[in-house]
C-alpha positions as CSV (number, residue, x, y, z in Angstrom):
1,M,17.5,55.1,2.4
2,I,19.3,55.6,-0.9
3,K,17.2,54.2,-3.7
4,K,18.4,50.8,-4.8
5,S,19.0,50.0,-8.5
6,I,19.0,47.1,-10.9
7,Y,22.6,47.9,-11.4
8,A,23.3,46.5,-8.0
9,A,22.8,43.0,-9.5
10,M,25.7,43.6,-11.9
11,L,28.3,44.2,-9.1
12,C,30.4,41.2,-8.1
13,T,30.9,40.4,-4.4
14,A,33.9,38.8,-2.7
15,I,31.8,36.1,-1.1
16,G,30.6,33.7,-3.7
17,F,33.3,34.9,-6.0
18,S,33.3,31.9,-8.2
19,A,29.8,32.8,-9.4
20,C,31.3,36.0,-10.9
21,E,34.3,34.5,-12.5
22,D,32.9,34.5,-16.0
23,Y,31.7,38.0,-15.5
24,L,35.2,39.1,-14.7
25,T,37.0,37.2,-17.4
26,V,34.7,37.3,-20.4
27,K,34.1,40.5,-22.3
28,S,30.8,41.0,-23.9
29,P,30.0,44.0,-26.1
30,D,26.4,44.2,-24.9
31,Q,26.9,43.9,-21.1
32,L,28.3,46.2,-18.5
33,T,31.4,45.0,-16.7
34,S,33.3,46.3,-13.7
35,S,35.6,48.2,-16.0
36,T,32.8,49.9,-18.0
37,F,30.1,50.3,-15.4
38,W,31.5,53.3,-13.5
39,R,30.9,56.1,-16.0
40,N,29.1,58.9,-14.2
41,E,27.2,60.1,-11.1
42,A,24.2,57.9,-11.7
43,D,26.5,54.8,-11.8
44,A,28.2,55.9,-8.6
45,E,24.9,56.3,-6.9
46,A,23.7,52.9,-8.1
47,G,26.9,51.3,-6.8
48,L,26.5,53.0,-3.5
49,A,22.9,51.7,-3.4
50,A,24.2,48.2,-3.7
51,A,26.4,48.8,-0.7
52,Y,23.5,50.0,1.3
53,S,21.3,47.1,0.2
54,Q,23.3,44.7,2.4
55,L,22.0,46.3,5.5
56,E,18.9,44.2,4.8
57,Y,21.0,41.0,4.7
58,S,20.0,40.4,1.0
59,I,17.2,38.1,2.3
60,D,13.7,37.9,1.0
61,T,10.6,39.4,2.6
62,W,9.8,36.5,4.8
63,E,13.3,35.7,6.0
64,F,14.7,39.1,6.8
65,A,14.3,38.6,10.6
66,E,15.6,35.0,10.5
67,V,19.2,36.0,10.3
68,K,19.5,39.3,12.2
69,W,17.6,38.4,15.4
70,P,18.8,34.8,15.9
71,V,22.4,35.8,15.4
72,E,22.4,39.0,17.4
73,A,19.6,38.4,20.0
74,Y,19.1,34.7,20.8
75,R,22.3,34.7,23.0
76,E,20.9,37.6,25.1
77,D,19.3,37.1,28.6
78,V,16.6,39.6,27.8
79,V,14.8,37.3,25.3
80,I,13.7,33.7,25.1
81,L,12.9,31.6,22.1
82,G,9.3,31.3,21.2
83,S,7.5,28.0,20.8
84,D,7.9,27.9,17.0
85,A,11.6,28.8,17.1
86,L,12.2,25.5,19.0
87,N,11.5,23.7,15.7
88,Y,14.6,25.1,14.1
89,Q,17.8,23.5,15.4
90,N,20.0,26.0,13.7
91,W,18.3,28.8,15.7
92,V,18.1,26.9,19.0
93,E,21.8,26.1,19.0
94,L,22.6,29.8,19.0
95,S,20.8,30.1,22.3
96,T,22.1,26.9,23.8
97,F,25.7,27.5,22.5
98,N,26.0,24.1,21.0
99,Y,26.5,25.4,17.4
100,T,29.3,24.4,15.1
101,N,31.0,26.6,12.5
102,G,28.5,25.2,9.9
103,N,25.6,27.1,11.5
104,S,23.5,28.5,8.6
105,Q,22.4,31.7,10.3
106,F,25.7,33.2,11.3
107,S,27.2,31.9,8.1
108,A,24.6,34.0,6.2
109,Y,25.3,37.0,8.5
110,W,29.1,36.7,7.7
111,R,28.4,36.4,4.0
112,C,26.0,39.4,3.8
113,N,28.3,41.7,5.7
114,Y,31.2,40.8,3.5
115,S,29.0,41.4,0.5
116,G,28.4,44.9,1.8
117,I,32.1,45.3,2.2
118,S,32.8,44.2,-1.3
119,Y,30.2,46.7,-2.7
120,A,31.7,49.5,-0.6
121,N,35.2,48.7,-1.8
122,Q,34.1,48.9,-5.4
123,V,32.6,52.3,-4.8
124,I,35.7,53.6,-3.0
125,E,38.0,52.4,-5.8
126,K,35.9,52.9,-8.9
127,V,34.2,56.2,-8.1
128,A,37.5,57.8,-7.5
129,Q,38.3,57.0,-11.1
130,I,35.3,58.6,-12.7
131,P,36.4,61.8,-14.5
132,E,35.2,65.1,-12.9
133,S,33.5,65.9,-16.2
134,A,31.0,63.1,-15.4
135,I,30.5,63.7,-11.6
136,R,30.8,66.8,-9.5
137,A,33.8,66.8,-7.1
138,E,31.6,67.3,-4.0
139,R,29.3,64.5,-5.0
140,K,32.2,62.2,-5.6
141,A,33.7,62.9,-2.2
142,Q,30.4,62.4,-0.5
143,I,29.7,59.1,-2.2
144,V,33.2,57.8,-1.4
145,N,32.9,58.8,2.2
146,E,29.5,57.1,2.5
147,A,31.2,54.0,1.2
148,Y,33.9,54.4,3.8
149,F,31.2,54.6,6.5
150,L,29.5,51.4,5.2
151,R,32.8,49.5,4.9
152,A,33.5,50.4,8.5
153,Y,30.0,49.6,9.6
154,Y,30.1,46.1,8.1
155,H,33.5,45.4,9.5
156,F,32.2,46.7,12.9
157,K,29.3,44.2,12.9
158,L,31.6,41.4,12.1
159,L,34.1,42.4,14.8
160,L,31.4,42.5,17.4
161,N,30.5,38.9,16.6
162,W,33.9,37.3,15.7
163,E,37.1,37.6,17.7
164,Q,39.1,37.9,14.5
165,I,37.9,38.7,11.0
166,V,39.4,39.1,7.6
167,V,39.9,42.8,6.9
168,R,38.8,43.4,3.3
169,D,40.1,46.8,2.3
170,A,40.4,46.3,-1.5
171,Y,38.1,45.4,-4.3
172,I,38.7,41.8,-5.2
173,T,39.4,41.1,-8.9
174,S,41.1,37.8,-8.8
175,Q,40.6,34.4,-7.2
176,E,44.0,34.7,-5.5
177,Q,42.9,37.7,-3.5
178,L,40.3,35.7,-1.7
179,A,42.9,33.9,0.3
180,K,43.8,36.3,3.1
181,P,44.7,35.6,6.8
182,L,42.7,36.8,9.8
183,S,43.7,40.2,11.1
184,S,44.3,40.9,14.7
185,R,41.5,42.9,16.5
186,E,43.9,45.8,16.8
187,E,44.4,45.9,13.0
188,A,40.6,45.6,12.4
189,W,39.9,48.4,14.9
190,E,42.5,50.6,13.2
191,M,40.8,50.2,9.8
192,I,37.3,50.7,11.2
193,I,38.4,53.9,13.0
194,A,40.2,55.2,10.0
195,D,37.2,54.7,7.8
196,L,34.8,56.3,10.3
197,T,37.1,59.2,10.7
198,K,36.9,59.9,6.9
199,A,33.1,59.6,7.1
200,T,32.9,62.3,9.7
201,S,33.2,64.8,6.8
202,L,29.7,63.7,5.5
203,P,26.8,66.2,5.7
204,S,25.0,66.4,9.0
205,T,21.6,66.0,7.2
206,H,20.2,65.0,3.9
207,T,17.2,66.0,1.8
208,S,14.0,64.2,2.3
209,E,14.5,62.1,-0.8
210,N,17.8,60.9,0.6
211,V,16.7,60.3,4.1
212,G,18.4,57.3,5.8
213,R,21.8,57.9,4.2
214,A,24.8,58.0,6.5
215,T,25.6,61.4,8.1
216,S,28.5,62.9,10.0
217,G,26.4,62.2,13.1
218,A,26.3,58.5,12.3
219,A,30.0,58.4,11.7
220,Y,30.8,60.1,15.0
221,A,28.4,57.8,16.9
222,Y,30.0,54.6,15.6
223,L,33.4,56.1,16.0
224,G,32.6,56.7,19.7
225,Y,31.2,53.2,20.0
226,A,34.4,51.8,18.5
227,Y,36.6,53.7,20.8
228,L,34.4,52.8,23.8
229,T,34.5,49.1,23.0
230,R,38.3,49.2,22.3
231,A,38.9,50.9,25.6
232,Y,37.8,47.8,27.5
233,E,39.7,45.4,25.2
234,E,43.1,47.2,25.4
235,S,43.5,48.1,29.1
236,A,46.9,49.8,28.6
237,K,45.2,52.4,26.4
238,K,41.9,52.6,28.2
239,S,42.2,56.2,29.3
240,E,43.3,57.3,25.8
241,Y,40.4,55.5,24.1
242,L,37.8,56.7,26.6
243,E,38.8,60.3,25.9
244,K,38.6,59.6,22.2
245,A,35.2,58.0,22.7
246,I,34.0,61.1,24.6
247,S,35.3,63.4,21.8
248,A,33.6,61.4,19.1
249,L,30.3,61.1,20.9
250,K,30.2,64.8,21.7
251,G,30.4,65.3,17.9
252,V,26.9,63.8,17.5
253,T,24.9,67.0,17.4
254,G,21.5,68.1,16.0
255,Y,19.6,65.2,17.6
256,A,17.2,65.0,20.5
257,L,15.3,62.3,22.4
258,E,11.9,61.4,21.0
259,E,9.2,61.8,23.6
260,D,7.0,59.1,22.0
261,Y,9.2,56.1,22.5
262,I,7.0,53.4,20.8
263,S,6.6,55.6,17.7
264,M,10.2,54.8,16.7
265,F,9.4,51.1,16.4
266,N,5.9,50.8,14.9
267,G,6.3,52.6,11.6
268,T,4.6,55.9,12.6
269,N,7.6,58.0,13.2
270,K,10.3,57.0,10.8
271,N,13.7,58.9,10.8
272,C,12.6,61.0,13.8
273,K,14.7,63.5,15.7
274,E,16.3,60.7,17.7
275,S,17.3,58.6,14.8
276,V,21.0,58.7,14.0
277,F,21.1,55.8,11.5
278,E,18.1,53.7,10.5
279,L,17.4,50.8,8.2
280,Q,14.7,51.9,5.8
281,F,11.7,49.9,4.6
282,T,8.7,51.0,2.4
283,M,5.4,49.6,1.4
284,N,5.9,51.1,-2.1
285,S,6.0,48.2,-4.5
286,S,6.0,50.1,-7.8
287,N,8.3,48.8,-10.6
288,G,8.8,45.5,-8.7
289,A,10.3,47.1,-5.6
290,N,10.1,44.9,-2.5
291,Y,11.4,46.6,0.6
292,R,8.7,45.2,2.9
293,N,9.1,42.4,5.4
294,A,7.2,40.1,7.7
295,L,8.9,41.3,10.9
296,H,5.6,41.6,12.8
297,R,4.9,37.9,12.2
298,W,8.4,37.0,13.4
299,I,8.2,39.2,16.5
300,G,4.6,38.5,17.2
301,V,3.3,35.8,19.5
302,A,0.7,33.3,18.3
303,E,-2.1,35.2,20.1
304,L,-1.3,38.2,17.9
305,W,-1.2,36.1,14.8
306,G,2.6,35.8,14.9
307,W,4.9,32.9,14.3
308,D,6.0,33.0,18.0
309,E,9.8,33.2,17.4
310,I,10.9,35.5,20.2
311,A,9.6,36.8,23.5
312,P,10.7,38.8,26.5
313,S,12.5,36.9,29.2
314,E,11.4,36.8,32.8
315,F,14.7,38.7,33.6
316,L,13.6,41.5,31.3
317,Y,10.1,41.6,32.8
318,R,11.5,41.8,36.4
319,E,14.1,44.4,35.4
320,F,11.4,46.7,34.3
321,M,9.6,46.3,37.6
322,K,12.7,46.7,39.7
323,E,12.2,50.3,40.6
324,G,8.5,49.9,41.3
325,A,5.6,52.2,40.2
326,T,7.7,55.3,40.6
327,A,7.2,56.9,37.2
328,T,5.5,60.3,37.0
329,T,2.6,58.5,35.3
330,G,2.0,56.5,38.5
331,R,3.0,53.3,36.8
332,F,6.2,51.4,36.1
333,D,8.8,52.7,33.8
334,S,6.9,53.8,30.7
335,R,9.3,51.9,28.5
336,M,7.8,48.7,29.9
337,Y,4.4,49.4,28.4
338,E,6.0,50.5,25.1
339,T,8.2,47.4,24.9
340,M,5.8,44.7,25.8
341,F,2.2,43.7,26.2
342,F,1.5,42.0,29.6
343,Q,-1.4,41.5,32.0
344,C,-2.0,44.7,33.9
345,D,-4.6,47.4,34.5
346,Y,-3.1,49.5,31.8
347,F,-3.8,47.0,29.0
348,N,-7.1,45.9,30.5
349,D,-8.7,49.3,31.0
350,E,-11.4,48.9,28.3
351,T,-9.7,51.5,26.0
352,G,-8.5,48.9,23.6
353,R,-4.8,49.4,24.1
354,V,-4.0,46.0,22.5
355,Y,-5.2,46.4,19.0
356,G,-8.7,47.6,20.0
357,Y,-9.2,45.1,22.8
358,N,-8.1,44.4,26.3
359,Y,-5.0,42.2,26.9
360,D,-7.2,39.5,28.5
361,E,-9.3,39.3,25.4
362,W,-6.3,38.3,23.3
363,F,-4.3,36.3,25.9
364,S,-6.7,33.8,27.4
365,N,-7.4,30.1,27.3
366,D,-10.2,27.8,28.4
367,E,-9.4,28.5,32.0
368,G,-9.4,32.2,31.7
369,A,-6.9,35.1,31.1
370,Y,-3.2,34.5,31.8
371,N,-0.1,36.6,31.9
372,R,2.2,36.0,28.9
373,P,4.5,39.0,28.2
374,A,4.8,39.6,24.4
375,F,6.9,42.1,22.5
376,R,5.0,45.2,21.5
377,K,8.2,46.8,20.1
378,F,8.5,46.4,16.3
379,M,4.8,45.4,16.1
380,P,2.4,47.5,13.9
381,A,0.7,50.5,15.5
382,D,-2.9,49.4,14.9
383,Y,-5.2,46.5,14.0
384,A,-5.1,47.3,10.3
385,G,-1.3,46.9,10.3
386,L,-1.6,43.7,12.3
387,E,-3.8,42.2,9.6
388,Q,-1.3,42.9,6.8
389,S,0.9,40.1,5.7
390,R,3.8,42.5,5.3
391,V,4.9,45.7,7.0
392,A,7.5,48.4,6.4
393,I,8.6,49.3,9.9
394,N,12.1,50.9,10.0
395,I,14.8,49.5,12.2
396,P,16.7,52.1,14.2
397,L,20.4,51.0,14.2
398,M,21.8,53.9,16.2
399,R,19.7,56.2,18.3
400,Y,20.6,59.3,20.2
401,S,19.7,57.6,23.5
402,N,22.5,55.1,22.8
403,V,24.9,58.0,22.2
404,L,23.9,59.6,25.5
405,L,24.3,56.4,27.5
406,M,27.6,55.5,25.8
407,L,28.8,59.1,26.6
408,A,27.7,58.6,30.2
409,E,29.6,55.3,30.4
410,A,32.8,56.9,28.9
411,Y,32.6,59.8,31.4
412,N,32.1,57.5,34.3
413,E,34.9,55.1,33.4
414,S,37.3,58.0,32.8
415,G,36.6,59.4,36.3
416,Q,34.3,62.2,35.2
417,T,31.4,60.7,37.2
418,S,29.4,63.9,37.7
419,L,29.1,64.4,34.0
420,A,27.4,61.0,33.5
421,I,24.4,61.6,35.8
422,P,22.6,64.3,33.8
423,L,22.8,62.2,30.7
424,I,21.3,59.1,32.4
425,N,18.6,61.2,33.9
426,E,17.7,62.8,30.6
427,V,17.0,59.4,29.1
428,R,15.1,58.2,32.1
429,A,12.9,61.3,32.1
430,V,12.1,61.5,28.4
431,H,11.7,57.8,27.7
432,G,10.8,56.2,31.0
433,D,9.0,59.1,32.9
434,M,11.2,58.1,35.7
435,P,12.6,60.3,38.6
436,P,16.4,61.0,38.7
437,M,18.6,58.1,39.6
438,S,19.8,57.7,43.1
439,G,23.5,57.3,44.0
440,S,26.5,59.2,42.8
441,S,29.5,56.8,43.1
442,A,31.1,55.3,40.0
443,E,29.8,51.9,40.9
444,A,26.2,53.2,41.3
445,I,26.4,54.9,38.0
446,R,27.8,51.8,36.4
447,A,24.9,49.7,37.7
448,Q,22.4,52.4,36.6
449,I,23.8,52.5,33.1
450,E,23.4,48.7,32.8
451,H,19.8,49.0,34.1
452,E,19.0,51.8,31.6
453,R,20.5,49.9,28.7
454,I,18.5,46.8,29.5
455,L,15.2,48.8,29.5
456,E,16.1,51.1,26.6
457,F,17.3,48.6,23.9
458,P,15.3,45.3,24.0
459,L,15.3,43.8,20.4
460,E,17.9,46.4,19.3
461,N,20.4,43.7,20.1
462,L,23.0,45.5,22.1
463,R,22.9,43.5,25.3
464,W,25.4,40.8,24.3
465,Y,28.0,43.3,23.3
466,D,27.4,45.3,26.5
467,L,27.9,42.2,28.7
468,R,31.1,41.2,26.9
469,R,32.5,44.8,27.1
470,W,31.8,44.8,30.9
471,G,33.2,41.3,31.4
472,K,29.8,40.0,32.7
473,L,28.9,37.3,30.1
474,T,29.5,34.3,32.4
475,E,27.6,35.9,35.3
476,A,24.7,36.8,33.1
477,M,24.4,33.4,31.3
478,Q,24.6,31.5,34.6
479,A,21.8,33.7,36.0
480,A,19.8,33.0,32.9
481,G,20.3,29.3,33.2
482,R,22.3,29.1,30.0
483,N,24.4,26.2,31.2
484,G,25.9,25.5,27.8
485,F,27.8,28.8,27.8
486,N,31.6,28.6,28.0
487,E,33.3,32.0,27.9
488,S,36.4,30.9,26.2
489,E,34.5,29.3,23.4
490,N,31.2,31.2,23.1
491,S,32.1,34.9,23.6
492,F,32.4,35.1,19.8
493,Y,31.2,32.9,17.0
494,P,33.6,30.5,15.2
495,I,34.8,31.4,11.7
496,P,32.1,29.9,9.4
497,M,33.0,26.8,7.5
498,V,32.2,28.4,4.2
499,E,35.0,30.9,4.8
500,L,37.5,28.2,5.9
501,N,36.7,26.2,2.7
502,S,37.3,29.1,0.4
503,N,40.3,30.8,2.2
504,N,43.3,28.6,2.7
505,Q,45.1,31.4,4.7
506,I,42.9,30.7,7.7
507,K,43.9,27.7,9.8
């Protein structure tokens, strides 16, 4: 990802504005201010780096996972909370749906996304004012369009989790600007779509030193995702938005499915041919850099020296086994073995598939071996990595498989059923080693898409948004025994108390 700079610390954010008040009102001859910082291309790049930095939630090495996965994943039926997670009430209540608007985790999620929006707004406004003598026109345009992409992305994440949000489309320079009412979902979608449309003019690729930056492919992918989601929300325009989703998703070109599925999640194949947009981490700590995290401890179960915060659910385990051992490998869907460790001949064949040992050598007690499925996805590739206290495994945020399955869904929902089947089968064949799907009706394809998305995206935190899009939240939560779920209250999170306390325009 774009290199981050110390200058990022100098930029004010909308959230926590009071901490920046002196910075905005007091002029100092020996300090940069918002009016003097934006001088040239280097400053523009530094400002953009600050906007990218919020993808990591501005949280330290140990806590990176403690916002993203509880907020996005704990509601899902494909995961359960690990034993240690039960010690944190602010995490547990996300799964049991008895949270209040004071929950610390989604409050941090809200704050970090708005911080990203604030940084992006500064880039959009201030870089445009840098004279062309100090920055090349094409670089200025690209930097501003990347900021549009990031502003859209952060708003998108908020709109997936809150029914209404505050659209922040201007850089805040006064206390009064903080007070702004919630926008309707339609207004928020319009802004997101407009920004992503601007970002489609970005380059399709970047140089190796700028890998991870937003591309036209990423813009088209999220534009398609936005239209697909909106198609379900606004039934009167469903056909129109489905066609726009198809058009946008077909604009995601130059990518291909990665044959080695697990390599995308264990740090051995970063920014591969399937990666459309990816959160970057590195073990490089020179000059005080710290872009590592303890994700493997958070994802890992106690037997694998983890903290035991999250695990596959019984539902996910059974979904992987649903089609039986019909893969070309003679086993279950290959993604099952790539996603989780579990008791089976594959992991007990004396070849050391579980960090040099058999599964039963790790997962056993005084009474012998037992079957405890544990996530393999986002865990280190080898024993040496498992031993490290920190890792630098990238997080794919948008993959080409998601593009293909969204495109299949849009085709199917728009009556172009025959065009959906080859896309589904392509994902099945490359990632799961599975035979072509059976059935050709719209309903069969709809069910197959749900099945494929369950198997394809565990821990990538798409399931909740899929279920809500399809109108299946209540059904899924009841099946999972999540009796605390109330669709009218829990489909979205409540506006955090910190926002209500600082914004008198929200009732």
